[in-house]
C-alpha positions in Angstrom: 60.8 7.2 -43.3 59.7 6.7 -46.8 56.6 7.5 -46.2 57.2 10.9 -45.4 60.1 10.9 -48.6 56.6 10.7 -50.1 54.4 12.9 -49.0 57.0 15.4 -48.9 57.2 14.8 -52.9 53.4 14.6 -53.0 53.5 18.4 -51.5 56.0 19.5 -53.7 54.5 18.6 -56.5 51.1 20.0 -55.8 52.7 23.3 -54.5 54.2 23.1 -58.1 50.6 22.2 -59.8 49.6 25.8 -57.9 52.2 27.5 -58.2 51.2 27.0 -62.4 47.4 27.2 -61.9 47.8 30.4 -60.1 50.7 32.1 -62.5 48.6 30.7 -65.7 45.0 31.2 -65.2 44.3 33.7 -61.9 47.3 36.4 -62.2 45.7 37.0 -65.8 42.4 37.5 -65.0 43.5 39.4 -61.7 45.4 41.8 -64.3 42.6 42.1 -66.7 39.9 43.2 -64.2 42.5 45.2 -62.3 42.8 47.4 -66.2 39.3 47.7 -66.2 38.8 49.0 -63.2 41.8 51.4 -63.3 40.2 52.8 -66.6 36.5 53.2 -65.0 38.4 55.2 -62.5 40.3 56.8 -64.7 37.3 58.1 -66.7 35.7 58.8 -63.5 38.7 60.8 -62.1 38.4 62.7 -65.7 34.5 63.4 -65.3 35.0 64.8 -61.9 37.7 67.3 -63.0 35.9 68.4 -65.5 32.5 69.4 -63.2 34.9 71.1 -61.0 36.6 73.2 -64.0 32.9 73.9 -65.2 32.3 75.1 -61.4 35.3 77.4 -61.4 34.8 78.9 -64.9 31.4 79.3 -63.7 31.8 80.9 -61.0 34.4 83.3 -62.3 32.1 84.6 -65.3 29.7 85.5 -62.6 32.4 87.5 -60.6 33.1 89.3 -63.6 29.5 90.3 -64.4 29.0 91.4 -60.9 32.1 93.3 -61.1 30.4 94.9 -63.6 27.3 95.8 -62.4 
């Protein structure tokens, strides 16, 4: 019975170590990378919005020029 208790205690210790590693090492790095990816995506979405607005503006100015002709 002592062996099972030892195994259980060892597993609990290892799980605690793993949890600590994930909390202190993996999570912060993942969060930092996620923030970077979100910023990059935001920049690309802003650029796409500018291009769409430019197309709409170009069509609007062309439509008013065509209407005057």
